[in-house]
C-alpha positions in Angstrom: 107.1 21.5 -20.4 107.8 22.9 -16.9 107.8 20.6 -13.9 104.8 20.7 -11.6 105.3 22.7 -8.4 102.7 22.2 -5.6 101.4 25.3 -3.8 100.2 23.3 -0.9 100.6 25.4 2.3 100.9 28.6 0.4 98.8 31.8 0.2 97.2 32.9 -3.0 96.9 36.7 -3.0 94.4 38.1 -5.4 95.9 40.7 -7.7 93.9 44.0 -7.8 92.7 43.4 -11.4 91.0 40.1 -10.4 87.4 41.0 -10.7 85.8 37.6 -9.9 83.3 38.5 -7.1 84.3 35.3 -5.1 88.0 36.1 -5.1 88.4 39.9 -5.5 90.5 41.2 -2.6 91.1 37.8 -1.1 93.8 35.7 0.4 93.3 31.9 0.0 95.1 29.2 1.9 96.0 26.3 -0.4 95.3 23.0 1.5 95.9 20.6 -1.5 97.5 21.1 -4.9 98.4 18.3 -7.3 98.1 17.6 -11.0 94.4 16.8 -10.5 93.6 20.3 -9.1 93.7 22.4 -6.0 91.6 23.1 -2.9 91.8 26.2 -0.8 90.0 28.2 1.8 89.5 32.0 1.6 90.8 33.3 4.9 89.9 37.0 4.9 86.1 37.2 4.1 83.9 36.9 7.1 80.3 35.8 7.0 78.7 38.7 8.8 75.2 37.3 8.4 76.1 34.1 10.3 77.0 34.8 13.9 79.2 32.2 15.7 76.4 31.6 18.2 73.9 30.7 15.4 76.3 28.2 13.7 76.9 26.4 17.0 73.2 26.5 17.8 72.4 24.9 14.4 74.8 22.1 15.2 73.3 21.8 18.7 76.6 22.6 20.3 77.4 25.0 23.2 78.4 28.6 22.1 82.2 28.7 22.8 81.9 32.5 23.1 79.1 32.5 25.7 79.8 35.1 28.4 83.0 36.3 26.8 83.7 39.9 25.7 84.5 40.5 22.0 88.3 40.7 22.8 88.2 37.3 24.5 86.1 35.4 21.9 87.3 31.9 21.2 85.7 31.9 17.7 85.8 35.6 16.5 84.2 34.9 13.1 83.1 32.4 10.6 84.7 32.8 7.2 83.3 32.5 3.7 85.8 29.9 2.5 84.8 29.9 -1.2 82.1 29.3 -3.7 82.1 25.5 -3.5 80.3 23.4 -0.8 78.7 26.3 1.0 77.0 24.0 3.4 80.2 22.3 4.6 82.4 23.4 7.3 86.2 23.5 6.8 88.5 24.0 9.8 92.2 24.9 9.3 94.0 24.3 12.6 97.3 23.7 14.2 98.2 20.2 15.3 97.8 16.8 13.8 95.0 15.3 11.8 95.0 11.9 13.6 92.6 13.1 16.3 89.7 13.9 14.0 87.4 11.8 12.0 87.8 13.5 8.6 91.1 15.3 8.5 94.2 15.8 6.3 97.6 17.0 7.3 98.6 20.0 5.1 102.0 20.7 6.6 104.0 19.8 9.7 102.1 22.4 11.7 98.6 22.6 10.0 95.7 20.3 9.2 92.3 20.7 7.5 89.4 19.0 9.2 85.8 18.7 7.9 84.2 16.6 10.6 81.9 17.9 13.3 83.9 16.3 16.1 86.4 19.2 16.0 83.6 21.7 16.3 82.3 19.8 19.3 85.8 20.0 20.9 86.0 23.7 20.1 82.5 24.2 21.6 83.6 22.4 24.8 86.9 24.3 25.0 89.0 21.3 24.1 89.8 22.1 20.4 93.1 22.9 18.8 95.2 25.9 20.0 94.7 27.9 16.8 92.0 27.4 14.2 89.9 29.1 11.5 86.3 28.0 10.7 85.0 28.5 7.2 81.9 27.5 5.3 82.7 26.5 1.7 85.9 26.2 -0.1 87.6 27.1 -3.4 88.4 24.5 -6.0 90.4 24.4 -9.2 90.4 21.6 -11.8 93.8 20.2 -13.0 95.8 22.9 -14.8 93.2 25.7 -14.0 95.2 27.3 -11.1 98.4 27.1 -13.2 96.7 29.0 -16.1 95.4 31.7 -13.6 98.9 32.1 -12.3 100.3 32.5 -15.9 97.6 35.2 -16.4 98.9 37.0 -13.3 95.7 36.7 -11.4 97.5 35.7 -8.2 100.7 36.3 -6.2 101.8 33.3 -4.1 104.0 32.9 -1.1 104.5 30.3 1.7 101.8 30.5 4.4 102.6 31.7 7.9 100.7 31.1 11.1 100.6 34.8 12.1 98.9 35.8 8.9 96.6 32.8 9.0 95.5 33.1 12.7 96.6 36.4 14.2 96.0 39.1 11.6 92.6 40.7 11.6 90.5 39.6 8.5 90.7 43.1 6.9 94.5 43.1 7.3 95.3 39.7 5.9 95.5 40.8 2.3 98.2 43.4 3.0 99.9 41.1 5.6 100.2 38.3 3.1 101.5 40.6 0.4 103.9 42.0 2.9 105.5 38.6 3.2 106.7 39.3 -0.4 107.7 42.9 0.4 104.8 44.1 -1.7 102.3 46.8 -0.9 99.1 45.5 -2.5 97.6 49.0 -2.5 100.4 50.2 -4.8 99.8 47.6 -7.5 97.8 48.8 -10.4 94.4 47.3 -11.0 95.2 47.4 -14.8 96.7 44.3 -16.3 99.7 45.2 -18.4 101.3 43.4 -21.3 104.8 44.0 -22.5 
C-alpha cells in the first residue's frame, strides 16, 4: 500500500472529462487533507446572484466597496466554494490564524477562517492584505479524493498566491494548469485507457 501524501495547500484542477456540475471546470484550493478526508474551496466560480453589498448588508456590516469603482473594489466577488455548507462563509487569506475566532493555519502564508469577525474587519478596512470569500466548501470522505485522483478526475499542483488572489476567476483554471506546463484547453475531454 502506498504511503499517504497530503494535498494540503495544493490546487485540484478539474480534468475536462469531469462532468460533476459542482466541479466541472473548477480549481479547488485544498485547505485540509488527511486520512479522514479533505476540505477544499472552489476558487473560480463566482456567485453572480449574490452581490458583495447584499452579503455584507445581510450581516449588518458596512459595504467595503461603497463608493469605489469596479477596478478599486476591495471584495470583487463572492465565490461558490462548493456543494457543502452553502450557508457558511469561508475566507482564505494571507497572514496568521491567531487573530480570528475560528481559523486554521493552512500553510506558512495562508489560513482559512470561518468566523464573522474577519468579515467585520474586512468591512471596516482592517482585514488581511489578500483574501477570498466563499460560501460553501467541498468535502471528501477518507479515501474518496485518492480514488478520484486514481480515476484521473483531477490534476494537482502546489498552490500559489498569484493564482489564488490575483488571477481573474475565469483565468484561474488555465493559470493553475499552467503551473504544471499544461494547456487545459488541449487536454481531451475523453477519458482514455491503455
